[in-house]
C-alpha positions in Angstrom: -196.2 13.4 128.2 -196.4 17.2 128.1 -199.5 18.9 129.5 -201.1 21.9 127.9 -200.0 24.1 130.7 -196.4 23.1 130.0 -196.6 24.7 126.6 -199.1 27.5 127.2 -196.7 29.8 129.2 -194.4 32.2 127.5 -191.3 30.9 129.3 -187.9 31.1 127.6 -185.5 28.1 127.1 -188.4 25.5 127.3 -187.8 22.0 125.9 -190.8 20.0 124.6 -190.5 16.2 124.0 -192.9 14.7 121.6 -192.1 11.0 121.1 -188.8 11.1 119.3 -189.0 14.8 118.3 -187.8 17.6 120.5 -188.7 21.3 119.9 -186.7 23.8 121.8 -188.3 27.1 122.3 -185.9 30.1 122.2 -188.4 32.9 122.5 -190.4 34.4 125.2 -193.0 36.0 122.9 -195.6 34.3 120.9 -196.9 37.5 119.3 -193.9 38.0 117.1 -193.6 35.7 114.1 -190.2 36.9 113.2 -188.7 36.5 116.8 -190.0 33.0 117.4 -187.0 30.7 116.8 -187.0 26.9 117.1 -184.5 24.2 116.9 -185.7 20.7 115.9 -183.9 17.6 117.1 -184.3 13.8 116.7 -184.1 11.5 119.7 -180.4 11.1 119.2 -180.0 14.8 119.7 -178.7 15.3 116.2 -179.5 18.8 115.1 -181.7 19.0 112.0 -182.7 22.6 111.7 -182.2 25.9 113.3 -184.5 28.5 112.0 -182.2 31.3 113.3 -179.4 29.8 111.0 -181.5 28.6 108.1 -184.1 31.0 107.1 -187.4 29.2 106.8 -186.0 26.0 105.5 -188.4 23.1 105.0 -187.8 19.4 106.1 -189.9 16.5 105.2 -189.7 13.7 107.7 -192.7 11.5 106.9 -194.7 14.7 106.4 -194.4 15.5 110.1 -193.2 19.0 109.4 -195.2 19.7 106.3 -197.8 21.9 108.1 -195.6 23.1 111.0 -195.7 26.8 111.5 -194.6 29.0 114.3 -198.2 29.1 115.4 -199.0 25.4 115.3 -195.8 24.5 117.0 -197.1 26.2 120.2 -199.3 23.3 121.2 -199.5 19.5 121.1 -203.1 18.5 121.0 -204.4 19.3 117.5 -208.0 19.4 118.7 -207.4 22.2 121.2 -207.9 25.9 120.6 -204.7 27.3 119.3 -203.1 29.4 122.1 -202.8 32.5 119.9 -206.5 32.9 120.5 -207.3 34.3 124.0 -210.8 33.0 124.0 -213.3 30.9 121.9 -215.0 34.2 121.0 -211.8 35.6 119.5 -211.3 32.4 117.5 -214.8 32.5 116.2 -214.5 36.2 115.2 -211.2 35.6 113.4 -212.5 32.7 111.4 -215.6 34.7 110.5 -213.4 37.6 109.2 -211.2 35.3 107.1 -214.3 34.0 105.3 -214.8 37.4 103.7 -211.4 37.1 101.9 -212.6 34.8 99.2 -216.2 36.1 99.5 -215.5 39.7 98.5 -214.8 39.2 94.8 -217.6 36.7 94.2 -220.1 38.8 96.2 -219.3 41.9 94.0 -219.5 39.9 90.8 -222.8 38.2 91.6 -224.4 41.4 92.8 -223.8 42.9 89.3 -225.3 39.9 87.6 -228.5 40.9 89.3 -228.0 44.6 88.3 -227.3 44.0 84.6 -230.7 45.3 83.5 -230.6 48.6 85.4 -227.0 49.1 84.5 -227.7 48.5 80.9 -230.5 51.0 80.9 -228.5 53.7 82.8 -225.3 53.5 80.7 -226.9 52.4 77.5 -224.6 49.4 77.2 -225.5 45.9 76.1 -224.1 42.7 74.7 -220.6 41.5 75.6 -219.6 45.0 76.9 -222.2 44.6 79.6 -220.5 41.5 81.0 -217.4 43.5 81.8 -219.2 45.0 84.8 -219.3 41.5 86.2 -216.0 39.9 84.9 -213.8 42.9 85.7 -213.8 42.1 89.4 -213.0 38.4 88.9 -210.4 39.1 86.2 -208.5 41.7 88.2 -208.8 39.6 91.4 -207.4 36.5 89.7 -204.6 38.3 87.9 -203.4 40.1 91.1 -203.9 37.3 93.7 -200.3 36.0 93.2 -198.7 39.4 93.1 -200.6 40.7 96.1 -199.4 37.7 98.1 -196.1 39.6 98.4 -197.9 42.2 100.5 -198.7 39.6 103.0 -195.1 38.4 103.0 -193.9 42.0 103.4 -196.3 43.5 105.9 -197.8 40.4 107.6 -201.1 38.7 107.2 -203.1 40.9 109.6 -201.9 44.1 107.9 -202.6 42.6 104.5 -206.1 41.8 105.4 -206.6 45.4 106.7 -205.2 46.9 103.5 -207.3 44.6 101.3 -210.6 45.3 103.1 -209.9 49.0 103.4 -209.0 49.5 99.7 -212.0 47.3 98.7 -214.3 49.6 100.7 -212.7 52.7 99.2 -212.9 51.7 95.6 -216.5 50.5 96.2 -217.3 54.0 97.5 -215.7 55.6 94.4 -217.4 53.3 91.9 -220.8 54.2 93.4 -220.4 57.7 92.0 -219.3 56.8 88.5 -221.4 58.1 85.5 -219.1 56.6 82.9 -219.3 52.9 82.2 -215.6 52.4 81.4 -214.6 54.1 84.7 -217.2 52.0 86.6 -215.5 48.8 85.2 -212.1 50.3 86.0 -212.8 50.9 89.7 -214.6 47.6 90.0 -211.4 46.1 88.7 -209.5 48.0 91.5 -212.0 46.4 93.9 -211.0 42.9 92.8 -207.3 43.8 92.8 -207.4 45.2 96.4 -209.2 42.3 97.9 -206.7 40.0 96.2 -204.4 41.2 99.0 -206.6 39.7 101.8 -207.6 36.3 100.3 -204.1 34.6 100.4 -203.4 36.3 103.7 -206.6 34.9 105.3 -206.0 31.4 103.9 -202.3 31.5 105.1 -203.3 32.6 108.6 -205.8 29.7 109.0 -203.5 27.2 107.3 -200.6 28.1 109.5 -202.5 28.4 112.8 -204.1 25.0 112.9 -202.7 21.5 112.9 -204.2 18.9 110.7 -207.2 17.8 112.7 -211.0 17.7 112.8 -210.9 21.2 114.2 -208.9 22.4 111.2 -211.4 20.6 108.9 -214.2 22.6 110.5 -212.3 25.9 110.3 -211.3 25.4 106.7 -214.8 24.3 105.8 -216.0 27.6 107.2 -213.4 29.4 105.1 -214.7 27.4 102.1 -218.2 28.9 102.5 -216.7 32.3 101.4 -216.6 32.0 97.6 -219.7 30.1 96.8 -222.0 31.4 99.5 -220.6 34.9 99.2 -221.5 34.8 95.5 -225.1 33.7 96.3 -225.4 36.3 99.0 -224.4 39.0 96.5 -227.6 38.3 94.5 -229.8 38.9 97.6 -227.9 42.1 98.6 -228.2 43.6 95.2 -231.9 42.7 95.0 -232.7 44.4 98.2 -230.6 47.5 97.4 -232.2 48.0 94.0 -235.7 47.6 95.4 -235.0 49.9 98.4 -232.9 52.6 96.7 -231.1 51.9 93.4 -228.3 49.9 91.9 -225.6 52.3 93.3 -226.7 51.4 96.9 -225.0 48.0 96.5 -221.7 49.7 96.1 -222.2 51.8 99.2 -223.3 48.7 101.1 -220.0 47.0 100.3 -218.2 50.2 101.5 -219.9 50.1 104.9 -219.5 46.3 105.2 -215.8 46.0 104.4 -214.9 49.2 106.2 -216.4 47.7 109.3 -214.7 44.4 108.7 -211.3 46.2 108.4 -211.9 47.6 111.9 -212.7 44.2 113.3 -209.6 42.7 111.8 -207.5 45.4 113.4 -209.1 44.7 116.8 -209.4 41.0 116.9 -206.8 39.3 114.7 -203.7 38.3 116.6 -200.8 40.7 116.1 -198.2 40.1 113.4 -194.6 41.1 113.7 -193.8 44.8 113.5 -193.2 46.0 110.0 -189.5 45.7 109.1 -189.1 48.2 106.3 -185.8 46.7 105.1 -187.5 43.4 104.8 -190.4 45.0 102.9 -188.0 46.6 100.4 -186.4 43.1 99.8 -189.8 41.5 99.3 -191.0 44.2 96.9 -187.7 44.1 94.9 -188.0 40.3 94.6 -191.7 40.3 93.4 -192.3 38.9 90.0 -193.8 41.9 88.2 -193.1 40.6 84.7 -195.0 37.4 85.5 -197.9 39.4 86.9 -197.9 41.6 83.7 -197.8 38.5 81.4 -200.7 36.7 83.3 -202.9 39.9 83.4 -202.3 40.7 79.7 -203.0 37.1 78.7 -206.3 36.7 80.4 -207.5 40.3 79.7 -207.0 39.6 75.9 -208.7 36.3 76.1 -211.7 37.6 78.1 -212.0 40.7 75.8 -212.0 38.6 72.6 -214.6 36.2 74.1 -216.9 38.9 75.4 -216.6 41.4 72.6 -217.3 38.9 69.9 -221.0 39.4 70.4 -220.8 43.1 69.5 -218.0 42.8 66.9 -219.0 43.9 63.3 -218.6 40.4 61.9 -218.6 38.2 65.0 -215.8 35.5 64.8 -214.9 36.7 61.3 -213.7 40.0 62.8 -209.9 40.1 62.5 -209.0 41.7 65.8 -211.1 39.1 67.7 -209.1 36.2 66.4 -205.9 38.1 66.7 -206.4 39.0 70.3 -207.4 35.5 71.2 -204.3 34.0 69.6 -202.1 36.5 71.3 -203.7 35.9 74.7 -203.2 32.1 74.4 -199.6 32.7 73.3 -198.9 34.8 76.3 -200.2 32.1 78.6 -197.5 29.8 77.1 -194.9 32.5 77.6 -196.0 33.0 81.2 -195.6 29.3 82.0 -192.2 29.1 80.4 -191.1 32.3 82.1 -192.3 31.1 85.5 -190.4 27.8 85.2 -187.0 29.2 84.2 -186.5 32.9 84.8 -187.6 34.4 88.2 -186.0 33.4 91.5 -189.3 33.9 93.3 -192.0 33.0 90.8 -195.6 34.1 91.3 -196.7 30.5 91.5 -194.8 28.0 93.6 -193.9 25.8 90.8 -193.3 22.8 93.0 -197.1 22.6 93.4 -197.3 21.3 89.8 -195.1 18.4 90.6 -197.9 17.1 92.9 -200.2 15.0 90.7 -203.1 15.4 93.1 -202.8 19.2 93.1 -202.8 19.3 89.2 -205.9 17.1 89.1 -207.7 19.1 91.7 -207.0 22.3 89.7 -208.4 20.8 86.5 -211.5 19.7 88.4 -211.9 23.0 90.2 -211.3 25.1 87.0 -213.9 23.1 85.0 -216.5 23.3 87.9 -216.0 27.0 88.6 -216.5 27.7 84.9 -219.9 25.9 85.2 -220.7 27.5 88.6 -220.2 31.2 87.9 -219.9 31.4 84.2 -223.0 29.3 83.2 -225.3 28.1 85.9 -225.6 31.2 88.1 -225.0 33.8 85.4 -227.8 32.3 83.2 -230.1 31.7 86.1 -230.5 35.5 86.5 -231.3 35.8 82.8 -233.8 32.9 83.1 -235.6 34.4 86.2 -235.6 38.0 85.1 -235.9 37.9 81.3 -237.7 34.7 80.6 -239.8 34.1 83.7 -240.4 37.8 84.3 -239.7 37.7 88.0 -239.1 40.9 89.9 -235.6 41.6 91.2 -236.6 40.9 94.8 -238.2 37.5 93.8 -235.0 36.6 92.0 -233.0 37.4 95.1 -235.3 35.2 97.2 -234.8 32.3 94.7 -231.0 32.5 95.2 -231.4 32.3 99.0 -231.4 28.5 98.5 -227.6 28.6 97.9 -226.3 30.2 101.0 -228.6 28.2 103.2 -227.7 24.9 101.7 -224.1 26.0 101.5 -223.9 26.4 105.3 -225.3 22.9 105.7 -222.9 21.4 103.2 -219.9 22.9 104.8 -220.9 21.7 108.2 -221.2 18.2 106.7 -217.7 18.6 105.1 -216.2 19.7 108.4 -217.5 16.7 110.3 -216.7 14.1 107.6 -213.4 15.1 105.8 -211.5 13.0 108.4 -213.7 10.0 107.7 -214.6 10.1 104.0 -211.7 10.0 101.5 -211.1 13.3 99.6 -211.4 11.7 96.2 -214.9 10.5 97.0 -216.0 13.9 98.1 -214.5 15.4 95.0 -216.4 12.9 92.8 -219.6 13.7 94.7 -219.0 17.4 94.1 -218.5 16.8 90.3 -221.8 14.8 90.2 -223.5 17.7 91.9 -222.5 20.1 89.1 -223.4 17.4 86.5 -226.9 17.0 88.0 -227.4 20.7 88.2 -226.4 21.2 84.6 -228.8 18.5 83.5 -231.7 20.0 85.4 -231.1 23.4 83.8 -230.6 21.9 80.3 -234.1 20.3 80.6 -235.9 23.2 82.3 -238.9 24.8 80.5 -240.5 28.2 80.8 -243.4 26.9 82.7 -241.6 24.7 85.2 -242.2 25.4 88.8 -239.2 26.8 90.8 -239.4 23.9 93.4 -239.5 21.3 90.6 -236.4 22.5 88.8 -234.1 25.4 89.8 -234.5 24.8 93.5 -232.9 21.3 93.3 -230.3 22.7 90.7 -229.2 25.3 93.2 -228.8 22.8 96.0 -226.7 20.5 93.8 -224.6 23.4 92.6 -223.7 24.3 96.2 -223.0 20.7 97.0 -220.5 20.6 94.2 -218.9 24.0 94.8 -218.4 23.6 98.6 -217.1 20.1 98.5 -214.7 20.8 95.7 -213.4 24.0 97.2 -212.8 22.4 100.6 -210.9 19.5 99.3 -208.9 21.4 96.6 -208.0 24.1 99.1 -206.7 21.6 101.6 -204.7 19.7 99.0 -203.1 23.0 98.0 -202.1 24.0 101.5 -200.8 20.6 102.5 -198.6 20.5 99.4 -196.4 23.5 100.6 -194.3 24.5 103.5 -195.5 27.3 105.8 -193.7 30.1 104.1 -195.5 29.4 100.8 -199.0 28.9 102.3 -200.3 32.3 101.2 -198.8 31.9 97.7 -200.3 28.5 97.4 -203.7 29.8 98.3 -203.2 32.7 95.8 -202.5 30.2 93.1 -205.6 28.1 93.8 -207.9 31.2 94.0 -206.3 32.7 90.9 -207.2 29.6 88.8 -210.8 29.8 90.1 -211.3 33.5 89.4 -209.7 33.5 86.0 -211.7 30.4 85.0 -214.9 32.2 86.0 -214.0 35.3 84.0 -213.2 33.2 80.9 -216.4 31.2 81.3 -218.6 34.3 81.2 -217.1 35.2 77.9 -217.6 31.7 76.5 -221.2 31.6 77.8 -222.0 34.9 75.9 -220.4 33.5 72.8 -222.4 30.3 72.8 -225.7 31.9 73.4 -225.1 34.7 70.8 -224.2 32.0 68.2 -227.6 30.4 68.6 -229.7 33.6 69.2 -228.5 36.6 67.2 -230.6 39.0 69.2 -228.8 38.2 72.5 -227.2 41.3 73.9 -229.4 43.6 71.9 -232.5 45.6 72.9 -234.5 42.9 71.1 -233.1 40.2 73.3 -236.4 39.6 75.3 -238.7 39.7 72.3 -238.6 35.9 72.0 -238.2 34.2 75.4 -238.6 30.7 73.8 -235.7 31.3 71.4 -233.6 32.8 74.2 -234.1 29.8 76.5 -233.3 27.4 73.6 -230.0 29.2 73.0 -229.2 29.1 76.7 -229.6 25.3 76.7 -226.5 25.0 74.5 -224.5 26.7 77.2 -225.9 24.1 79.6 -224.9 21.3 77.3 -221.4 22.7 77.4 -221.7 22.8 81.2 -222.7 19.1 81.2 -219.5 18.3 79.2 -217.3 20.3 81.6 -218.8 18.7 84.7 -218.7 15.2 83.2 -215.0 15.7 82.3 -214.3 16.9 85.8 -215.9 13.8 87.2 -213.8 11.5 84.9 -210.6 13.4 86.1 -211.7 12.9 89.8 -211.5 9.1 89.4 -207.8 9.4 89.1 -207.3 11.3 92.4 -205.5 9.7 95.3 -206.6 11.9 98.2 -207.5 10.1 101.4 -209.2 11.3 104.5 -208.0 14.8 105.5 -207.3 15.7 109.2 -207.4 12.2 110.4 -205.5 11.8 113.6 -202.1 10.2 113.2 -201.4 7.1 115.3 
C-alpha cells in the first residue's frame, strides 16, 4: 500500500504499485503537463504504454484509464484533495473561477432579456430583430465553442481561460458604448465567441484533475451551477443596473466582473506548460476551420429565418424566409457528413456519437434547454413586465428563486450522484421541466406569484441542474483526457445552439397566434398576448414530455461510485 506521502513528493524515478498496475514517474515536476511522462505496466511487467513514445495514446482496460490524466495520476485516494492544489482555499477558488466559464454566455443573454424594453425604446427596434440582442451571444458562443477548444490545446487551459475572460470583458466594454443596434449585436456576438474559449478549458481542467469519486461529483455539480444559475443571476444584475443607472451599466458590470476574474485565474489557477510556439502553429494549422464555418453558417441562417419571420412582409409566405431555412438545414447535413469523412481533427470528437448514452443525453439536454432558455425564462420576463406590469426590480426579485434553488439542487446532486443512478436523475430532471411547462401553460393574469411561477421556477432549476450534471459527466467519461475540452465544447455547443434556435421558434409561435406581437401595439391586449404565449408553453410540454420518454432508454448508473 502506498501512502500519500509516497506520491506527494516530486522525486524522480519513483515507482507506484497499485494492485496489478504500476505507474513509473519519470519527471521531477508536476507543474509541466508536457514534461510529465509515465509508463504503465501490468503485473507481469509487460509494457503497455509509454507516453514519451506514443503521444497521448489511450488504452481501455476495464475503463481503468478512461479518466486518467497527468493530474489525476499523481495521487491514489480519489477522495483526497488533488496535489496540484497547495491548499483547500486554492482548490475552492479554482472551482469557483471555472464556474464562470459556462455562466458567462447565459448571464449575458438573460440580462438582455430583462433589458428588451429599454433597448427597444432606445434603438427603435421590435419584433424578431429585437431577439438578436439576446440570441447573438448564444449563437456565437455555440458556433465557436468547438473551434475555440483548439486555443486550449495550443496555449493550455489556464491561458485559454485568461484569454476568454479578458476578451469577454473587453467586448462588453466596447458594446456598452454602441449607438447602433447592429454593432451592438455584433459585439455581443464577440462576447459569446470569446468566452467560448474558456468554457471547454474550465471543464477540461476539472475533468482531468479529479478522479471519479464523490469529491469529483461535488466539484462537477458546482461547475453545473454555472449555466442555469448564471442565467438566472443575469436577470437580477440587469434589473439592478437599469434601476440604478441605465441598461448600459450591465455591460460595464460584466467588464469589471470578468476583468477581475481574469486576474484571479492568473494568480490562483495551477500553471500550465510554457507555451511552445511550434506546437501552437501545428494546432492552429490542424484546426477545422471549414467545419466551424459550416456550423456557424447553418445555425445563423436557421436562427435568422425563425426570428425575422415576425417582421417579414408576408410572414412564412416570404420567399427568403423559406429559402434561408432550407439552406440552413441543408448545411447542417453537409456539416455532419464533412465531420465524419474529411478532417483529420474534426471539431467534434465523432467517437462520442458511437456512445448510445451520450446521444440520448444530448437529445434530452437539447430539448430541455430549448424549453429552459427559449420558452420558460424568455416568456417569463414578458409575462411579468408586459402582462403583470411589474417593475424591472420586482421582476429581478422574482427570478432570485432560481439561483437560490439551483445551489440547493446542485448540493443534492453532488451528494447523491454516487448513490442514485444517472438515468433516474435525468428522468426527474425531465419531469421538472414538464411540471414547470404545465404550470406556465395554466397560469392566469391574476394568479399569485407564489401559487404559480414560484413553483415553476423551482421545477425548472431542478430539471436544468440535474440534466446538466449527468449529461456533462457522461460526456467527459466517454473520452480520453486529450479530448476532454473538445467533449465539453461539443456538449455546450449543443446547449447554446438549441437555446438560440428555441428563441426564434418561440417568437414564431407567439406571433402566429397574436399578430400584434413584436409591434408597438403588443401590450394593448394582455389577455390575447398571454393566450398566444400558452401555445409556446404547449410546445414546451411536448418537448419536455419527449425528453422524458427518451430518458427511459438511458443506461447510466451511479456516477463516482467507489470501485471495489
